N, C-alpha and C positions, 0 to 999 in steps of 0.2 A: 531336554536342554542340558548342555554341558555345565558342570559345576563351575561357578565363578568365584574367584577369590579376591577378596578386598583386603588390602594391607596397608597399614600405616607406615609412612616413610619417616625417617629420623629427622628431627628438626635441626637445622643448622644454627649455629650460635651467633652468627654475624647479624647484628641488628641494623636495619636500614635507617631507622629513625623516623620513618614516614608512617609506620603502623607499629604499635606497641607489641613487642614480642615476635615480630615477623623477620625471619632470617633471609639470607641471600637466596634461599630456595624459592622465596615468593616472587623472584623475577620471573615474569611471564611475557617475554617477548615472543609473539606468535609469528613465525616465519611464514610469509605468504608464498605458497607453493605453485605459483603459476609463472609463466614466462614474463620476464621483466623487459619492458621497453626502455633501453638505456638512453635513448634520445629524450624521453620524458622523465627519466630518473625516478621511476616508481620505487618507493623505498621497499627494502626487503622485510621490513618489520611493519606489521599492521598496527599493533598496539605497543607503545613504548612504556609499559607499565612496570615499574620496579618497586611496587608496594601492593599490599593487599587492599582491595576495595571492599570494606565491610558495610554492614547495614546502615550505620550512622552516616558514613561518608557518601553513601549512594543517594542521600536525600538532597532535595533542592535546598540551597542556602539563601539567606536573606540577601547576601551580596549579589546573587544571581538575579533574584527578583528585582533588586534595586537597579541593576544594569539594564534590565529589559525596560523598566519604567522610565529610566533616564533617557534611553534611546528614543522611545516613542515620544516623550515629551519634547526633547530637543530637536529631533529630526522630522517629526510629523506634526504633533499637536501645536508646537510653537515654531514651526519652520519659518513662518512669515516674520515673526519677531526676531529670530536669530539669523535670518538670511541664509539658512542652509536647509536643504531638503533631502530626504532619503529617496525621493522619486523625482523624475524629471520628464518634461515633455518639450519637444521642439515645435512651436506654433509659428509657422511661417519662418522668419529668420530669428526668432526670439526664443531663447531657452527659458522655460518657466521658472527653474530653480534660481536663475539670476535675476529674474524680473519679479519674483514673488512678492517683494515689498510694494510693488505698484498695484497689487490686487487687493480688493476688499474682501476681508474674511468674516464670515459668520460661523461661529463654533458653538456646538451644544453637546451635552451629554445626552445620548438617546436611549441608553439602557444601563442599568446598574443592578446586579444581583450578587449572590455569594460567589459565583464562578467568574464573572468578567464585568468589565465596564466598556460600553460602546460609545463611540464618538462619531459625530458627523460634522465634517468641515466643508463649507461651501465658498468657493472663490469666484468672484465676479470682477469685471473690469470694464470701465466706461469705453464704449466703442468696440468691445470685444464680444462677438456673438457666442463664444464658447463659455459655458459654465463648468468649472472643475469642482467635482464633488469627491471627498475622500471619506470612506467608511473605515474606521480604525477600531481595534479592540485590544485591551490590555487584560490578560488572564491573571487572576489573583493568586492562585496556588502554583502557578507555573511560570518560569522565566520566558514567557512567550508573548510576542506581540504580532499583530498582523494588520494588513490594510489592503483595500482596493481602491483604485482611482477610476472614476467615471468622467467622461467628456460628453456634454450635451450642447447641441447647437440650439440656443434659446432665441436666436436672432431671426431675421427676415431674409438673410442672404447666406450663401455658402461660406463656411469657415475658411480660413487659411489652411494650407497643407499641414497635416499632423505627421511628424516623423519622430523617431527616437523617443517612442512612448515607453520609457523605462519605468516599470513598476518599481524596481529597485535600482538605485544608482549611488553607491556609497563605497568609501575606502574604510575597510576594517583592519584593526591591528596596528595602527600607526602609533606605536608606544615607544619603540626604541629601534635604532638603526640596524642593529644586528639580530633582529628577530628572525627566527626560522619559521617559515610557513608550510604547513602540510594541508593538502586538499584531498579529502575523501570523496569519491564519486561512486555512483551505483549504476551498474549496467541495467539495461532494459530487458524486455522479454524478447528472447531470440528463439524460443522453443528449443533451448539447448542447455547443457550442464551449467554454462556460465551465465545464464539469465540471472539478473539481479545481483551479480557478484560486486562486492565492495573492493575498491581499489584506492590506495593511498599514494599520492604524488607529493614529492617535495618540490615546491613551487619556488624556482630560483628567481633572482632578481630579473626583471623584464620579461619573465616567461608568462605566457598566456595559455589558458586552458578553457576551451569552449565545449560544453555539452549541450546537446539538443535532442529533441524528439525527431522522429522521422515520419513523414507522410501524413502528419495530421493526428496521429494517436500519440497520447502523452507518454507512454512508457515503452515505445519502440526505440531501439538503439540505446538510449539512456533513460534512467528514471529521473524525474524532475526534482532531485534532492542533492544537496552537497553539504559537507561538513567542513568548515575552515578552522584550523587551529593554528595558534602562534604562541611563541614563548614571550613571557612577560614577567620580569623579576618582581614587579609590584603585585602581581596576582598571588593569592594565598598559596597556590600550589605550583607557581612558576609557569603556568601555561593556562590559556583560556581559548575560547572559540565560539563560533556561532554556527548553528545548524540552519540551513536555508532551504525553504521550500518554494519553488516557482509553481504556484497553483494555477496552471493553465491546461485545460482539457483538450487543446489542439496542439499547434506547432509552436513550441516554445524554445527559448535558448537562455542559457546562463553562461556568462563569460567572466572569468576570474583572471586578473592580471596583477602580478607583482610589480608595483610601481617603483619600488625602492623605499617607499615610505608607507608601507601597508599594502593590502590587496584590495584593488577595486573590483567590486562585484556588480555587474549589470545583469538584470533578469528581466525579461520581456516576452511578449509575442514576438516570434522571430521576424516575421515579415509584416510590416504594416507602414503604409505611406498613402495616406488618404486625407480627403476633406470630408466634412460633414455637412449635408444639406439641412435646412431648417427642420427642427424637430427630431433629427437623428441623434442617437447615442452609441457609444462604444465604451468598453471598459478595459482595464488592465488585468493582468493575472492577479490572483490573490498571493500576496507576499507574507509569508510566515517566518519569523525568526525566533530561534531559541538560543539564549545566551548561557554559556557554561563555563565552568572552570574545572581544573583538576584531570578529568579522564574522559576520553572520547566515548568509550562504551557506556559510561554513566550518562552521558548526554543522550545517546541513542535510546536508553531506557526511559529517561524523563520524556523524550518524544513519544516513545511507544505508549506510555501510561496516559499521556495527554490525548493521543489519537483515539485510544480505546475507550477512555472514560469520559471524554469531552467532545472530541470532534466528530467521531463516528455517530451514525444514527443511534438513538436510544429508545427502542420500542418499550412502551410502558414506563419510560423514565429510567430504564436500566440498560447497561451495556448489552450488546448482542451476546447471547450465551453460546458456548461451543455446542455444535450440533452434528447429527448424523442424518443423511438422507439416503433412501433407497431409490432404485430405478431399474428398468429392465432393458435399457438401450442396448446392452451387449448381449442379452439373452436370446432374443429372437429378432434382432435388427428392427426393433419397434420404432425407430425413427421414421420409418415409412409405412409400417404395417400395423401400427397401434390401432386398436378399437376400444370402444367402451367395455366390451366384454372381456378382452384379454388384459386390459389394464386392471379392472375390478378383481378379476380372478387372481392376478399376480399379487395385488395388495393383500387379498384375503389369505394367500398362501404365506406371505411374509408375516402376517399377524399370527397365523396358526403355528409357524415355526418359532414363535416367541422372540422375534427380532425387535429389540427395543430401539426404535429409530424415532426421529423427530419430524421428518418430512418425506414427501415423495415428489420426485421430479419427473416431469414429462419433457423430454428433449424435442428437437425439431421434428417436423413431419406430421403434425396433428391437423394441419390444413390441407387443402387440396393443392398439390403442386401445379405450378403453371404449365399450360399447354399439355395436360395429361402426363406430365413427367412422373417418375417414380423416385426421384431423388430429392431429398430434403432441401438441397441447395437452391432449388428453383422456387424461391419465395416470391411473395407479393400478394398473398391473401392471408388475412388474420382472422378468418371465420373457420371454426372447427368443421371438418369434412362432414357434409350431410350424409354421405353414404356410410361412413365408419363411426360417426358419433351423433348423428341425428341433428347436427348443427349446434351442439352444446356439449361441454365438458362437465356439466353440473352433476351428473350422476357419479362421475369419478371423484369429484371434490367432495360430494356428500358422503361417499364411502370413506374417504380420508378423514373428514371431520368427525365422522362417527367413531373413528379410532384415535381421535386427538392428534391427528397428523396434519401438518401444513401442506398446502399444495403449491409446488414451484412450477411455473410454466415458462417455457422458452419462447422468446419473441426476437424478431430482428427487423423492426419497422424501418430502420434507415436504408435497408437494401431491398431492391425488387428486380426481377428480371424482365426482360422484353417479353410481351404477351401475357403477363400476369394480370390478375384483377385490377390491382392498384395502378399498374403502369398504364393500362388501358383507360382506366377511369381518370387518371391525372395527366395524360400525355400532352394535352393542350393547355395545361395550367402552369403556374409557377410552383406547384407543389413538388415537382421532381426535377432533378438535374440529370439530363440525359447524357449517357455514354454508351458506346456499343456494348451490347450484352447485359450489363447491369446498370440500374439507375439508382440514384441517391435520393431519398426523401429530403426535401429542401427545408431543413430547420432554420435556415437563415431567413425564411419568410415568416412573418408573424402570424398571418392567417393560416398558413399550412400548420404551424405549430399548434395553434388553437384547435384546429380540426383534429389533429392527432391526439391531443390531450383528451378531447371529448370522446373520441373513438376508443382510446385505450382504457380509459376509466370505466366505460361501459362494458368492455370485454373482460376486464378484471372482475368487475362485479357480477356480471351474468354467468361467468364460468366458475365462480367461487375460488378465485386465485388469491393466495395469501402472500406469496413472495414473487414479485415480478422479476424475471430474469431477461436481461437485455444483452444480446450479442451484437457484434459488428464485425462482419468478415470481409469488409472492403479493404483490401490491401494493395492490389495491383490491378487497375490503377488506384492510387491512394486517395484518401479523403481530400488531401490538399489539391489534387488534380481536378477533383470535381469543383471545389470552391474556386479555383483559379479560372475554370471555364466560364464562370459568371462574372469575372473581374472586369470592371469597366476602366476606361482611361482615368488615371489619377486616383484609383480606389483600391490600391494593392492592400490586401489583408482585411478589407471591410467585410466581405462576405463571411470569411472565417469567423471574424469577431462576432458578428450577429448569430452565426450558427451556434457557437459555443454559448452565447448568452441564452439562447432558446433551448439548447440541449439541457442546460442546467435548470431552466424554468420548467421544462417537461418533467424532469426527474422530481423537482420540488412538488409539482402537482400530484404525482403518483405517491410520493411520501405522505403528503398531507392526507390523501384519500385512504391510504392503506394503514397508516400508523405503524409501519414496520421498516423494513430496509429493502434495498434493491440489490439483486445479484448482477453485477457488471462483469461481463465476460470479455467482449471485444477480441475475439480470437485468442483466448486465454487472457493473462493479466497485462493487457496493452493499454489500459486506462487506469493508472494507479496514481494519478495526480490527486492533491489534496481536495480540490473542489469536488471531484467525483467521489473520493473517499468520505467526504462529509455526507454523502447521500447513499452510497453503494459500496459493496465489498465484492471482491473477486472470489466467488465460490468455486471457480475453475480457473486457476491462475496460469495454466499452461496447456495448450492443445496436444503437446506431446506428453501424453499422460502415462501414469502407472509405473514408469521405470524407477527402480529404487535409487540407483546412484544419482540419476538426474534430480530426483526430488530432494535427496540430501543436499546436493550442491546448491540447489535453488533456495532451500530453507536456510542455509547458512547465511545467504546474502539478504534475502528479503526480510528476514527477521530484524535487520538493523532498523528498518523504517516502517514496516507494515506488521502490526501486531495481530492481524487477523486476515487469514486467506484460506482457500479451500483447494482440494484436489481429490482425485478418486483413487481407490485401491481395488484393483480387479483380480489379482492373483488369488487363486483358490486351491493351489497345490499344497497339500499338507506340509511338505518339507520346507517351503519357502514362504508360506502364506504369512506367518508371524513377522519375518524379516521385512517383507514388502509392506505389510500394513503399518508397522512401526516407522518405516522410512517415509510412508505417505501419510502418516497421521497429522492432520492439520486441525486448526480450530473448527473448521467445517470439513467433514470428510464424507465423500460420496461413495456409495457401495453399489456399483453396477453388477452385483453378483448374479451368477447364472444359477437359477433354481435347479437346473438339470444336474449340476455338479454337487449339490448338497445331499448328503445321505447321513445314515446313522454313525458312519465312522468319523465324520468331520463336523457334524452339526455343533458339537460342543466347542470345537475350536472357533467356529464362526461366532458363537455366542460370547465366548471369552474375549475376543478382540473387541466386540461391541462394548462389553462391560469395561474393558481396558480403557477405551475412549471415554467412557462415562467417568471413570475414576481419575484420570490423569490429564485429559485434554484441556481442562480449565487452566492449567499451568502454562499453556502455550501463549496465552494472552498476557503474561506477566513479564518480569524482568528476564531478559535473554542475555547470556554470556557465551560466546563461542569458546570452546576449550581446545580446539585444534585449528590449524590453518585450513583454508579452502584447498580441496584437491579433487581432481577428476579421476585419479588413478585407482584402479581396482585393487591395488596392493595397499592402499591406505586405510587408515582409521579416521572417522570423523566423530566429533563428539561436541555437545553443548549442554548448557544448563539453563533451566527455567526456574526462577525463584519468586515465590510469592512473599513479598515484603510484609504483607498484613499479618501473617502468622509464622513467618520464618520457616516455611516448608517449601519443598520443591522436588524437581526431578532432574536426573542426569540421563541423557540418552547417549549411547555409545554404539557406533556402527563399525563392525569389523568386515571389510568388504571380501568379495569372493576370492581374490587371489593373494590376500594378505597371509604372510608367514609369521607376522608379529603376534606375540601371545600376551603382551602386557603394555600398559601405558599409564602415565601418571597425570592427574588433572588437578589444577588449583581452582577451587571454587571462589565465588564472589557473593557479596551481598548478605553475609551471615553475621550473626551476633558472636563476637569473638569469645565471650565467656560462657556461651551456651553449649551444652553437650548435645550432640546430634546422633540419632541412630540412622545409618545409611543402609538400606535394605535392598537387596536384589529381589524384584517382584516375582521372579520365576521360581527361585530356589528357596527364598526365605533366609538365606545367609545374610548376616549383617555385621557391621562393626559400629562402635561408638567412639566418636572423636569430637573434640571441641571445634568450635567454628574457627578459632585460631589455627588449629592443626590443619583443618580442611582447606583454608585459605593460604596458609604460609608453607606448610610441608606438602600438602597435597594428598590425594588418595590414589593408591595404585589399584588398577583394575586389570584382572587376568581373564582373557576369553580364549578357550581352548578349541572351539568349533572352527571349521574352515571359514565360515562366515556367520556372523551372528548380529543381532540387534538387541541390546540390553537396555533395561530401564531400571534405574536405581532411585528409590524414593527415600528422601530424607525428612526427618521430623525432629523437633526438640524432644529430649528426654525429660519427662517429668521428674523433678527431684524434690 
């Protein structure tokens, strides 16, 4: 490894007055390096920070907690008394928000602990068959509130037509006429460099910005999150904002319009125009709001902390640990040729090599493919091949459990092909939705969902599966096209709504049975909505795998809203292996390494990278600060910081791409203790410098990389004095 030089830059003397001792060099406007859409007037600056964000200012404030509580109280819990509601429904010709005072409200606190308080609000009205039920939550340590609205026909006749079922309908930022509004949106999964990319738009008066999913998967086209900020002279730091999650696992839309008196935000299931028959229910998306002041990146880190420590599954009552898994999918094309014998043999070889991993994944192809096919794509049977596995994977899982490894098994129960076991079994039932070539398992049908739950729980138990991995490769035609094929007159969106209700119910049943978490793939990270995230994580966030530049670009964006994701690292070439591994190092990293390429000359490098993940991957779930702009160019550098606020330690990752002629760059850190002395060490060379937190945040640290391309990690820790 080339020698890396870390140098302290001189501190400029001009004080900004926003952070003690921080000079003008603390200005860190990060120029977004992608093409600007002048019609939409996307700002050239992603973060307009002209101050240092230290450890104290990064914490949630009492003002922010109060803003969240006041919003929930005024616009949800006491909406009937106040005559204003954060959600709205058009029932027939009547807007619920305007008519709310004519409904009878029963309100109760249904849960209260150290983390949150839950409320249930039930609205009824004489002569109205619909019951409106709101489930709301106030989080105590975070400025976060959320709610879901359910509609149930408790009458004896069909309801009136339900349209404009807006889970969120509210004007934010109506504080002063000259407020400037900025809207940050996040791209979806495109299997490309710009997947998950953050973009900031200056929202001019009367301008409208709509972001939506595509085809029924929640993270295609756009991810279902926005961050709205505005200037407010009355706020402590002159600006404030709200991060908004549209938690719908299907076809969602969020529309933001600058009305001239604030920004109206509407979030909902995109297509819904239906009545409810007696006994039927539908629900809104889960709306989650985070109220913040001062700094956009600070708000994203509050969100990351909440998602990881509260919202995501908590196996054994603890956040999901960072992990490594092995597999042989790339070694011998075992997606189609796996057997009990070669899987057990591979596992034993990995153990003999001393690879310290947490889990073993079996990918697609362990079943008998439809009509004698040899391609894993031809799904529709979820019984292990009798010929290759004796009808059970228990021998494999027993071998793994003997070595304290978890067993991850790939399933795709939503999709089956014509002529498969399930397609033939269910072809004359409501259990499948037929389309030429591929069929969709019909989760909109309650009975079909019940059957699938029973089947899958038995499969998980009998095969010794620890982590259930669900894929969904239905893209063309889309999920939405299947749902629409069952659509009845006057029932637009009803099938989708019931499908999503049962999709979440299905996941809940698996979670309850396994006590762990689900790996949600969906052709890569195409279901990253919050409702899915509360049950599952994407351990394979993009099907265009392994490319270093692609993964760097995607990590830059996804880290704004998703603190835990996974990807694989395949490269085993000694000269590039470390660069690729560090580019692809996720909280959960897959290692489809080929045993045939491991030898005495490189085994130590393989082991060193595994140990590196052990030593540093836990930082990837902590505070995240981009240190460079987004760039797809091979001439660029990209860098970011992960900071653990609990002990004021962290890492800096720096990537010098293959065609870069640049030899040095300067980075301003965040989240540190100003008066603390830090040791910043190159983990490869052991070279280090000692600098105060104030120096690292305000003057910056200069990093020099001499290699043609390199991936460096710098570990910082407080110096004991």
